[in-house]
C-alpha positions as CSV (number, residue, x, y, z in Angstrom):
1,M,95.8,109.3,83.8
2,Q,98.6,110.3,86.5
3,A,100.9,111.0,82.9
4,H,98.3,113.6,81.6
5,I,96.7,114.8,85.2
6,T,101.0,115.8,86.0
7,A,101.2,116.7,82.3
8,Q,98.9,119.8,83.4
9,D,100.8,120.2,86.9
10,D,103.3,119.0,88.8
11,D,101.6,119.0,91.6
12,M,98.1,117.9,90.4
13,W,99.1,114.1,90.7
14,Y,99.7,115.5,94.5
15,V,96.3,116.8,94.6
16,I,94.6,113.8,93.5
17,T,96.4,111.0,95.2
18,D,96.4,113.6,98.9
19,G,93.4,115.7,99.0
20,P,93.0,119.4,98.0
21,M,96.2,121.0,98.9
22,K,96.6,123.8,102.1
23,I,97.6,127.7,101.8
24,L,99.7,127.6,104.3
25,K,101.4,130.2,105.9
26,V,104.3,131.0,109.5
27,N,102.1,131.4,112.0
28,T,103.8,134.5,114.2
29,A,101.8,134.9,117.1
30,I,103.2,132.3,118.4
31,A,106.9,131.9,119.7
32,I,108.7,129.1,117.5
33,S,109.8,126.1,119.5
34,G,112.4,123.2,118.9
35,G,113.3,125.5,115.5
36,E,110.1,124.2,113.6
37,P,107.8,127.6,112.6
38,Q,104.3,126.1,113.3
39,M,102.5,126.2,110.0
40,V,97.9,128.2,109.8
41,E,96.2,128.3,107.2
42,K,96.9,131.3,105.1
43,P,93.8,133.5,104.8
44,R,92.0,133.9,100.9
45,A,92.1,138.0,101.3
46,E,96.5,137.3,101.6
47,W,96.6,134.7,98.6
48,S,98.8,135.5,95.7
49,T,98.4,134.3,92.0
50,E,100.3,131.6,92.8
51,D,98.6,130.7,95.8
52,K,95.1,130.4,94.1
53,K,96.7,128.4,91.6
54,K,97.9,125.8,94.1
55,A,93.7,125.6,95.7
56,N,92.1,125.3,92.0
57,L,94.1,122.7,91.1
58,D,91.3,120.7,93.0
59,N,88.8,121.3,90.7
60,I,90.8,121.1,87.9
61,A,91.6,117.5,88.6
62,K,87.8,117.1,89.6
63,D,87.2,118.4,86.2
64,I,89.8,116.0,83.9
65,L,88.6,113.1,86.0
66,Y,84.5,114.0,84.6
67,K,85.6,114.4,81.1
68,T,87.0,110.5,81.0
69,L,83.5,109.5,82.8
70,D,80.9,107.9,81.0
71,K,77.2,108.6,82.2
72,N,77.0,105.2,84.1
73,M,80.5,106.3,86.4
74,F,79.6,109.8,86.6
75,S,76.3,108.3,89.0
76,N,78.6,106.2,91.2
77,I,81.2,109.2,91.8
78,K,78.3,113.1,91.4
79,T,78.6,113.1,96.0
80,C,81.8,113.3,95.8
81,S,83.1,116.4,96.6
82,T,87.2,115.9,96.2
83,A,89.4,115.1,93.6
84,K,90.6,112.7,96.2
85,E,87.4,111.1,96.3
86,I,86.7,110.9,92.8
87,W,89.8,108.7,92.6
88,E,89.5,106.9,95.7
89,K,85.4,106.0,94.4
90,L,87.0,104.8,91.0
91,T,89.8,102.5,92.2
92,Q,87.4,100.5,94.7
93,L,84.4,100.3,91.5
94,C,87.4,99.3,89.1
95,K,89.0,96.9,91.3
96,G,85.9,95.7,92.7
97,N,85.9,93.3,95.7
98,D,87.4,89.8,96.2
99,Q,83.4,87.8,94.7
100,N,83.5,90.1,91.8
101,K,87.4,88.8,90.6
102,E,86.2,85.5,91.7
103,N,83.6,86.2,88.9
104,K,85.4,88.0,86.5
105,L,87.8,85.0,86.9
106,T,85.6,82.1,86.5
107,V,84.2,84.1,82.9
108,A,87.5,84.4,81.5
109,I,88.1,80.5,82.3
110,Q,84.9,79.2,80.5
111,K,85.1,81.1,77.8
112,F,89.1,80.3,77.3
113,D,88.1,76.4,78.3
114,K,85.2,76.9,74.5
115,A,88.0,78.3,72.8
116,K,88.1,75.9,69.5
117,M,90.8,75.7,67.2
118,K,89.0,75.8,63.2
119,P,90.4,73.2,61.2
């Protein structure tokens, strides 16, 4: 999944792991302190075409994730608002809690023990 998402755009995987990109600009109203300029969110009216593409990466990532899910999984994540939230919810659902992991291991061991070699 990571390779497919990264192939769409280099920054898209970061959108999934870190959250939607914030479009920032240097705050010229406040004096620079300590040599580092302070950044503030850029108003939407000032966005360039590149800024719009970066801001839309979250929507594209959500679309890719939605298309890969069946109806049962989709019902679990339909309330999530960002690709990061969707990814975290899917990770949580697929990993399960310790009890689920123990149950899966027990079932696998039982199946292995019941396996018999044919003559």
